[in-house]
N, C-alpha and C positions, 0 to 999 in steps of 0.2 A: 717326830722330824725335827729336832735337834742334834740327833745322834745323826743325823743323815745331813744336817750342815756341818758338824764337827769332821765327821769323815772325810765331808767335801774338801775343808779346808782343810785338812792334813795333806791328804792323798793327790788335791788339785783333780780330781774327779768325782762325781756323784756316783753314789752306790746303784745299781742297777734292781735289786731285788729288794723285798723286807721281808721279814720271817718274824709273826710276833714272839715276842720273850718266854710266852705261854704254849707256843708251837697251834695253837688252837685258831684255826684260819675259817670265816666262814664266808659266805656271798659276800655280805657286807663289807669286810674287812679288804675283802678281794677286789672288791669295786671301789672302794677309799684308797688303797691303793696304786690302782691302774691309772685313777682320777690325780694322783699326783705324780704318776709319772714313771712307776717303779713296778716291776713284776713281781707279785705274792707266791712266795714260794712256803713250802713243810719241806719235809723231811718221811722217808720210812724204815727209818733207824735210828735208835736214839741208842749208842753204841756205850756211854758212860753216864748217862742220869746225872748230868750237872759233875762229872767228877767224882761220883762216889760209887760208882762200881768195882770193887777190886780186878787187876787184869786179866784174870780166867774168863772173867763173865763180860767184858768189854771183846775179848778176842773172840768168845763162843758169838755175841750179838754181830760182831762186824763180821765173822765168817758167813753169815746167812745171808748178806749182801746178794745181788744178783745185778748184772745190767740194768743202768734207768734206777738203781735208788739211791737216795739222798739220806748220806748218813751224819749224821749231826755228835761230834762229842765236843770236848773241851781240854783248853792247855791251861787254864787258871788256875789250877792245884799241881802244880808240877811234881808232887806227893803222890800224887791219884794212880792207882790204875791203868787209868788212859794211854801211857805212853809205850809201857810194858804192851798193853794189851794189842793195840796198836802195832805194834812191831813184831807182834807174836801170831796178827790173823793175816798181813796185808800180803806176805810173800805166797801163799796160796795161789789167791789171784794172779796175783802176777804171773806165777808161774802158768798159766791155766791162758793168757793171752791177756786178760782182765787190764782196763788201764783207771787210773782213777783221774781226774778231771775237777775243777772246780767250774760254779755253775754257770759262767760269765760262760768257760770255754765251749759249754756243752751245746749252745743256743747255736743254732744255725744262721 
């Protein structure tokens, strides 16, 4: 919750979602998240394994995305293959008419 407080202080808006750092989310963690007023979420595609995959692997993993998937990738290592891999993979779904969005805009 310290990150929650810090993000609220920095942005002026409380985060609406919680994803555990390990991406492990069981019923207990989901219940606690909801009790704290945040929506528990996970991911369906780990595109870069914490910015450790080379660009071709990031591109291949991202290319598997379908509507409704939640893709995680990391910008914390600018020299990793993440940016190049995402850049290679994103045009194809856009050409198919898919749109990318954030979790907050995906909710009704």
